[in-house]
C-alpha positions in Angstrom: 90.9 134.0 151.9 87.9 132.0 151.3 89.5 130.3 148.4 92.7 129.5 150.3 90.5 128.0 153.2 88.1 126.4 150.7 85.3 127.7 153.0 82.5 130.1 152.5 83.1 133.4 154.2 80.7 136.2 154.8 80.6 139.6 156.5 79.4 140.2 159.9 79.0 143.8 160.9 78.4 145.5 164.3 78.1 148.9 165.6 78.1 150.4 169.0 75.2 152.2 170.6 76.6 155.4 172.0 75.4 157.4 175.1 73.5 160.5 174.0 76.0 163.4 174.2 78.9 161.0 174.9 78.8 158.9 171.7 82.2 157.4 172.3 80.8 155.7 175.4 78.9 152.6 174.5 75.8 151.4 176.3 75.4 148.4 173.9 75.9 147.2 170.4 74.0 145.7 167.5 75.1 143.3 164.8 74.1 141.9 161.6 71.0 139.6 162.0 69.4 141.8 164.6 71.5 140.9 167.6 71.4 143.6 170.3 73.4 143.6 173.5 72.8 146.2 176.2 74.9 147.3 179.2 72.2 147.8 181.9 74.7 149.2 184.4 75.6 152.0 182.1 72.0 152.6 181.0 70.8 152.9 184.6 73.8 154.9 185.8 73.3 157.5 183.1 69.5 157.4 183.0 69.0 156.5 179.3 65.3 155.9 178.7 63.8 153.0 176.8 62.7 155.5 174.2 66.2 156.8 173.8 67.4 153.2 173.5 64.9 152.4 170.8 65.6 155.7 168.9 69.3 155.2 169.0 69.0 151.5 168.0 66.9 152.5 164.9 69.3 155.1 163.8 72.4 152.8 164.1 70.5 149.9 162.6 69.8 152.0 159.6 73.6 152.7 159.2 74.4 149.1 159.7 72.0 148.1 156.9 73.5 150.8 154.7 77.0 149.4 155.2 75.9 145.9 154.8 74.3 146.8 151.4 77.4 148.6 150.4 79.8 145.7 151.3 77.6 142.8 150.2 75.9 144.4 147.3 73.2 142.1 145.8 74.7 138.9 147.4 72.5 137.2 149.9 73.9 136.4 153.4 75.3 132.9 153.6 
């Protein structure tokens, strides 16, 4: 695809942050480069603590980094 477009392409990965005990329900997401978006309405409605948010973010970030290394290999980001 990159050759056909004559443009550099790179991967951008994202992962949802799942509610504890209901992981299919997202209260936010993180993406490559450290971007994090949170849905404060869900967080407040369910009562997710800041500690839980940070713990879940760290766990998901580790998986995001694992996948980025798997897909990108030794290639640096563009």
